[in-house]
N, C-alpha and C positions, 0 to 999 in steps of 0.2 A: 158434808162433815167428815172429819178423818178420825179414824179410830187409832191411829197411830199413838203409841205412848212415848212421851219425849222423857228421856234420862236428863236430869238436871246436870248441868256443867259441873257443878259442886261434887257430884258422884264420880264423875269422870276424874277429876282432880283427885279425889280420894283414892280411887284404884290406881292412877298414876303413881301417887306418892308413898302407898302402903302395901301394893300387892306384892307379896314375897316372890310369887311366880315371875312375874315381870321383872324384877330386880335380879334375880338368880339368872333368869334368861339373857338379859342384858350383859350382866358381867360375864357369864359363860361364851357369849359371842365375842365380847371384847377379848377375854383371855385366849379363846381360841385362834382369833387374828395375830395377837401378839406371838404366841407360840409356833403358829403356822409360819409367819414371817422369820421367825427366829431359826426355824428348822429347815426352811426352804433350801438353803446351801447344801444340805446333805440330802436332798431330796425326800424328806419326809414331812407328812403334816403331823399336827398334835396328836390326832386320833391314832395313826400309824405309829407314832412314838409310843403311846400308851399301850397300844396292842401288842407291839413287839417287846416292849418291857415286861408285860404280863407273861411272855413265852420264856422269859430269862430264868430258867428254873433248872435244878439238876436233872429232873426227869419231865419229858414231854407231857404237858397236861391235856386232859380230855376237853373238848369243847364246851360242856357244860359250866364247869368252873370258871373259864376264861369268859364266857358270855356273861355269867353272873357277877364277876369282877368288875366288868365294863358296863354292866347295866344295860346289856343289849340281848335280844332274842338270837337264836342260834342262826336264823336265816340272815339276820342283818350281820352277824360275826362272819358267816360263810361269805357274804358280798364283800366285806371288808378285808378278807383274807386273800382275795382273788388277785388284786394288783400286787400285794407282796410276794405271792407265789410266782407271778409272771416275771417279777424281778429276780427271782431266785433268793429272796431272803427269808422265806418261811417255807417248811415243809408240812404237809398235811399226809398222815399216813393212817393206816387202818390200826385200829387198837386190837392187838393180839389176843386180849382177854375178852373182847366184846367186838365181834366182826361187824356189828352195825355202827359202832363208835369210830370216831377220829381222834388221833393225837396230834397236837401241833407242837412244832419245834422251829427253833431258828437255824438257819444254815449258817456255815462259817462266814459268808458274804453279809447276811443279816445281822450277825454279831459285829462284823467290822462296822456296818452302818450305824448301828446302836452305839457302838464304841465311839464313833466320830460325833454322835449326836449328843452324848451325856454332857460334854463340858458346856454345849450351848444351853441345853436344857439347865443346867446348875447356874450358869450366868444369869439366865432369864429368870429363873426362880428367885434367886437371890435379889436381884433388882426389884421383883415384884413384892417380895416379903418386905423390903425396904420402904416400899410405898404405903404400906398398911399402917395406920396409927398404933403407936404403943406395942409394937411387937405382937398385934393381934393375929398373927398367920395362924397360931396353933389353936386359938380359940374358933376362928372362921372354919378351919378343916374339921374341928370337934362339932361344930354347929351344923356343917354341911353333912358330916356323917350321920348326925342324928336325923336329918331330912331323908337321907338316902335309906 
């Protein structure tokens, strides 16, 4: 006799059809693939584009606020910065106000790549917004911000 508890198929279907986490994960993967494909000609992934765009500020930001904006820990941010540093697109320098901290900035080459990527992002994003019913992009962004 088996003590294995069987989960009914109806429960599996309920989770498949109603789980917000599953639906957001699937959408995130599809969007990531879409933007990765679009940005490939300039040598960026969607994550690298978002990271570099977060550095496009008048003053170099510290790592903490960038990690918070991108919803990642500082260790993950450090790993994401490495390939951008190797390509000469991002500088990581010591914070003169706090020697333990680091400041992040785009290099001129990084700004050039970001400038080339921006029209691609705009076209891809406009096409994506058109796919959403009834101009619901703003509502979706608002709902996602509420979840984050």
